[in-house]
Backbone bond lengths (Angstrom), bond angles and torsions (degrees), N, CA, C in turn:
res aa  C-N    CA-C-N  psi(-1)  N-CA   C-N-CA  omega(-1)  CA-C   N-CA-C  phi
1 X - - - 1.522 - - 1.568 108.20 -
2 X 1.420 112.46 137.57 1.463 118.78 179.59 1.536 108.12 -68.95
3 X 1.201 113.07 145.69 1.516 119.35 172.47 1.603 109.45 -104.51
4 X 1.329 108.90 141.03 1.577 112.32 -179.36 1.494 106.39 -97.79
5 X 1.296 112.75 123.27 1.473 124.01 179.55 1.498 114.05 -116.41
6 X 1.289 120.40 132.58 1.325 124.21 175.82 1.583 109.53 -112.29
7 X 1.314 114.02 126.51 1.464 118.66 -172.81 1.599 102.91 -118.50
8 X 1.365 113.87 118.44 1.462 122.36 -178.77 1.488 109.09 -116.01
9 X 1.385 117.01 112.64 1.465 124.44 -178.34 1.496 105.55 -153.26
10 X 1.375 118.53 145.28 1.445 121.14 -177.17 1.653 107.89 -92.37
11 X 1.338 117.80 1.89 1.405 123.29 -179.16 1.486 106.85 -101.18
12 X 1.374 116.75 114.39 1.530 120.66 -172.13 1.552 105.79 -68.91
13 X 1.375 122.64 -29.83 1.405 121.29 -175.69 1.524 107.94 -68.01
14 X 1.298 115.72 -49.27 1.500 122.94 179.11 1.584 110.71 -56.26
15 X 1.339 116.32 -41.92 1.391 118.99 174.23 1.531 114.48 -60.39
16 X 1.324 118.16 -42.98 1.483 123.05 178.32 1.493 111.40 -63.80
17 X 1.341 118.69 -44.58 1.379 121.81 -177.90 1.518 111.34 -67.18
18 X 1.328 115.53 -40.78 1.487 118.98 -176.35 1.577 108.48 -70.54
19 X 1.309 116.69 -36.32 1.426 124.24 178.88 1.580 109.95 -59.30
20 X 1.355 115.03 -48.17 1.439 119.38 176.19 1.475 114.38 -63.46
21 X 1.338 116.99 -47.99 1.451 121.46 178.70 1.534 113.41 -58.30
22 X 1.281 117.04 -50.19 1.462 125.50 177.84 1.459 116.89 -62.31
23 X 1.319 113.74 -44.89 1.552 120.99 178.30 1.467 108.18 -63.87
24 X 1.270 119.11 -35.34 1.507 120.84 -176.31 1.553 109.18 -67.71
25 X 1.407 116.11 -16.51 1.435 115.93 -178.70 1.578 107.46 -106.46
26 X 1.306 111.11 31.14 1.498 119.74 173.07 1.538 115.77 57.27
27 X 1.328 111.01 53.09 1.408 119.44 179.45 1.490 113.59 -122.12
28 X 1.349 120.84 154.00 1.455 123.09 175.10 1.631 103.95 -89.05
29 X 1.275 114.53 118.83 1.505 117.56 -173.14 1.518 106.07 -118.87
30 X 1.345 112.86 127.21 1.516 123.45 -178.65 1.600 102.47 -117.51
31 X 1.383 113.82 131.04 1.391 121.19 -178.45 1.432 114.42 -107.11
32 X 1.244 123.73 133.35 1.488 127.94 -174.70 1.534 104.70 -130.03
33 X 1.271 119.71 116.08 1.497 121.63 -175.67 1.578 110.34 -100.22
34 X 1.319 117.25 -15.07 1.407 121.22 -177.79 1.583 110.03 -112.21
35 X 1.277 118.20 118.72 1.432 121.06 -175.52 1.533 113.37 -57.43
36 X 1.236 115.24 -39.43 1.503 123.47 -178.33 1.538 109.78 -61.63
37 X 1.283 119.95 -18.39 1.422 124.03 -177.61 1.550 115.46 -96.83
38 X 1.314 114.16 -6.98 1.461 119.21 -171.10 1.545 110.98 -68.31
39 X 1.289 118.24 -43.88 1.574 119.06 -178.42 1.565 111.81 -62.12
40 X 1.328 112.90 -37.20 1.522 113.94 175.66 1.520 111.80 -68.16
41 X 1.414 118.17 -37.61 1.352 120.66 177.60 1.617 113.98 -67.56
42 X 1.265 115.57 -40.89 1.397 119.49 174.39 1.569 111.48 -59.62
43 X 1.240 114.95 -43.27 1.505 118.25 175.19 1.441 112.63 -58.70
44 X 1.318 120.52 -43.06 1.459 123.24 -177.11 1.530 113.43 -76.09
45 X 1.370 116.64 -40.35 1.449 120.09 -172.39 1.498 109.27 -89.54
46 X 1.248 125.40 -29.47 1.427 132.48 -173.72 1.584 108.04 46.51
47 X 1.295 111.29 72.31 1.572 120.10 -176.60 1.496 112.88 -73.97
48 X 1.324 112.10 158.76 1.426 124.62 176.27 1.525 111.11 -83.30
49 X 1.387 117.51 -26.00 1.431 121.24 -179.66 1.569 104.18 -158.83
50 X 1.377 112.60 157.50 1.425 123.84 -178.84 1.526 106.54 -128.29
51 X 1.340 114.58 130.49 1.489 122.31 163.51 1.475 109.64 -107.67
52 X 1.455 114.19 121.77 1.379 121.44 -167.66 1.521 112.21 -132.17
53 X 1.297 113.49 122.75 1.453 118.84 173.94 1.532 109.14 -70.98
54 X 1.309 118.74 149.54 1.471 120.03 -177.02 1.572 110.62 -87.10
55 X 1.421 115.83 -41.80 1.331 122.35 -166.66 1.628 106.97 -104.16
56 X 1.322 117.71 99.19 1.447 121.47 179.99 1.588 108.21 -136.97
57 X 1.242 112.37 159.64 1.496 117.19 170.71 1.555 116.61 -62.54
58 X 1.233 122.64 160.81 1.404 130.13 177.88 1.523 113.23 64.61
59 X 1.330 122.45 -72.34 1.372 128.47 176.99 1.457 111.60 -117.44
60 X 1.325 117.08 129.57 1.562 114.38 176.96 1.536 108.29 -78.23
61 X 1.318 112.25 165.56 1.408 120.32 174.63 1.559 113.66 -58.07
62 X 1.252 112.43 -35.93 1.455 120.66 175.25 1.513 114.28 -60.07
63 X 1.314 115.54 -46.77 1.425 121.90 176.89 1.468 112.62 -62.22
64 X 1.335 118.00 -42.99 1.470 119.60 179.13 1.485 111.94 -69.46
65 X 1.291 117.49 -37.93 1.493 119.99 -178.52 1.686 106.99 -68.25
66 X 1.212 114.52 -37.67 1.434 114.39 178.94 1.547 111.27 -64.85
67 X 1.348 117.39 -37.28 1.374 120.07 174.99 1.438 113.74 -66.72
68 X 1.319 117.79 -39.78 1.461 118.32 179.24 1.455 113.31 -66.17
69 X 1.395 118.28 -36.24 1.346 124.05 -172.93 1.597 106.71 -76.68
70 X 1.304 117.96 -22.15 1.561 122.03 172.48 1.459 115.37 -78.00
71 X 1.328 120.22 -11.27 1.472 127.46 178.43 1.501 110.16 -92.40
72 X 1.262 118.23 124.05 1.434 127.50 179.05 1.554 107.55 -56.25
73 X 1.302 113.86 -40.31 1.569 118.27 -170.20 1.575 106.56 -75.66
74 X 1.358 116.77 -31.20 1.433 115.16 -172.92 1.495 116.36 -117.44
75 X 1.273 113.95 8.55 1.540 117.91 -176.50 1.503 115.36 -66.27
76 X 1.298 119.32 -23.64 1.422 122.42 -177.48 1.536 117.93 -102.15
77 X 1.375 111.97 5.42 1.491 115.08 174.81 1.573 107.44 -68.46
78 X 1.321 116.97 129.85 1.420 120.16 173.56 1.497 113.54 -61.93
79 X 1.356 117.70 130.98 1.486 120.96 -179.83 1.622 108.08 -124.03
80 X 1.279 113.55 128.70 1.475 120.73 174.77 1.562 103.04 -109.12
81 X 1.296 115.71 118.10 1.461 120.65 -178.74 1.571 105.01 -96.44
82 X 1.329 111.94 152.45 1.508 118.75 -177.77 1.466 107.93 -137.26
83 X 1.369 117.37 146.33 1.497 120.17 178.14 1.500 109.61 -172.61
84 X 1.346 116.11 149.24 1.464 122.92 172.94 1.519 104.72 -91.05
85 X 1.211 128.40 -5.39 1.413 128.81 -179.65 1.487 113.21 -68.39
86 X 1.417 117.95 137.47 1.324 120.77 -179.13 1.610 110.99 -62.54
87 X 1.292 115.02 -23.20 1.439 118.18 179.61 1.548 113.69 -98.16
88 X 1.368 116.34 15.12 1.430 119.87 -176.08 1.546 109.50 -62.23
89 X 1.252 121.37 -51.42 1.518 120.69 -174.59 1.495 109.32 -59.82
90 X 1.363 120.03 -40.61 1.466 121.18 -179.15 1.591 108.72 -70.06
91 X 1.303 120.09 -36.46 1.490 120.09 176.74 1.573 107.90 -66.37
92 X 1.271 118.50 -45.00 1.438 122.75 -176.29 1.590 110.39 -62.71
93 X 1.307 115.06 -38.73 1.427 121.37 179.67 1.675 108.60 -65.43
94 X 1.337 109.63 -47.07 1.444 116.82 -174.42 1.488 110.13 -63.45
95 X 1.253 119.88 -34.22 1.515 129.11 -176.22 1.633 113.46 -82.96
96 X 1.281 111.88 -14.10 1.517 117.70 177.83 1.434 115.05 91.09
97 X 1.394 120.58 26.10 1.413 124.44 176.73 1.544 110.26 -66.45
98 X 1.285 114.76 148.83 1.559 118.87 -177.93 1.577 106.75 -81.91
99 X 1.342 120.00 -22.48 1.410 122.49 179.32 1.535 109.89 -158.87
100 X 1.347 117.47 166.12 1.348 120.92 -179.37 1.677 105.54 -142.23
101 X 1.344 112.54 137.01 1.408 121.44 175.00 1.565 110.87 -123.22
102 X 1.240 114.68 124.41 1.516 121.35 179.42 1.535 106.30 -79.86
103 X 1.306 115.15 129.12 1.509 119.82 173.61 1.542 107.65 -86.27
104 X 1.290 115.44 141.07 1.573 126.48 -7.84 1.501 111.23 -73.27
105 X 1.238 117.04 153.02 1.478 124.99 178.22 1.520 111.00 -124.73
106 X 1.271 113.20 163.10 1.530 116.33 171.30 1.480 110.04 -86.57
107 X 1.258 116.53 133.81 1.474 124.93 178.56 1.559 111.79 -49.89
108 X 1.363 117.86 -40.96 1.402 123.43 177.13 1.424 113.93 -58.20
109 X 1.392 118.29 -38.00 1.482 123.78 176.47 1.475 107.96 -62.98
110 X 1.236 117.16 -48.08 1.520 122.95 -178.85 1.515 109.89 -60.14
111 X 1.282 118.81 -49.85 1.486 122.16 179.51 1.550 112.05 -59.86
112 X 1.297 115.94 -39.76 1.447 117.65 175.20 1.510 113.26 -60.74
113 X 1.285 117.60 -49.30 1.472 125.39 175.29 1.588 111.04 -55.32
114 X 1.311 114.64 -50.46 1.497 119.86 177.41 1.550 107.35 -55.37
115 X 1.258 118.55 -49.78 1.457 120.24 -171.34 1.579 105.78 -69.00
116 X 1.279 120.80 -37.41 1.474 124.97 -179.31 1.524 109.97 -68.82
117 X 1.288 121.60 -48.74 1.406 123.82 179.66 1.534 114.84 -76.92
118 X 1.363 118.77 -23.40 1.378 122.29 178.35 1.534 112.64 -77.06
119 X 1.353 116.52 -12.96 1.445 118.53 -178.61 1.570 109.56 -93.01
120 X 1.256 116.35 -8.00 1.543 116.13 -172.85 1.530 105.42 -78.72
């Protein structure tokens, strides 16, 4: 069965690369480039997993994840946070992310995490 994955990042190149990598693994991939649109997208799509950049304009990934975790409907969606920040892992942990990937990362590492979290 295909997994629905939402990827939220303000970098168009990262969105394109992740879309190609994840679609090759037979997944439905939805791209969101504006952080303020992610909650509405999650409501509409009801994803199995979310890939979320930490540092974005308008709303940070941390703000978004805290909002998701406060929602009974969305609190259990696995979230992988991504960042090039040296504090990224600490931020992801504090917000309740299920996993963290430091940018740049190997696509194989991402795919392993998606598979692991998508089976839960």
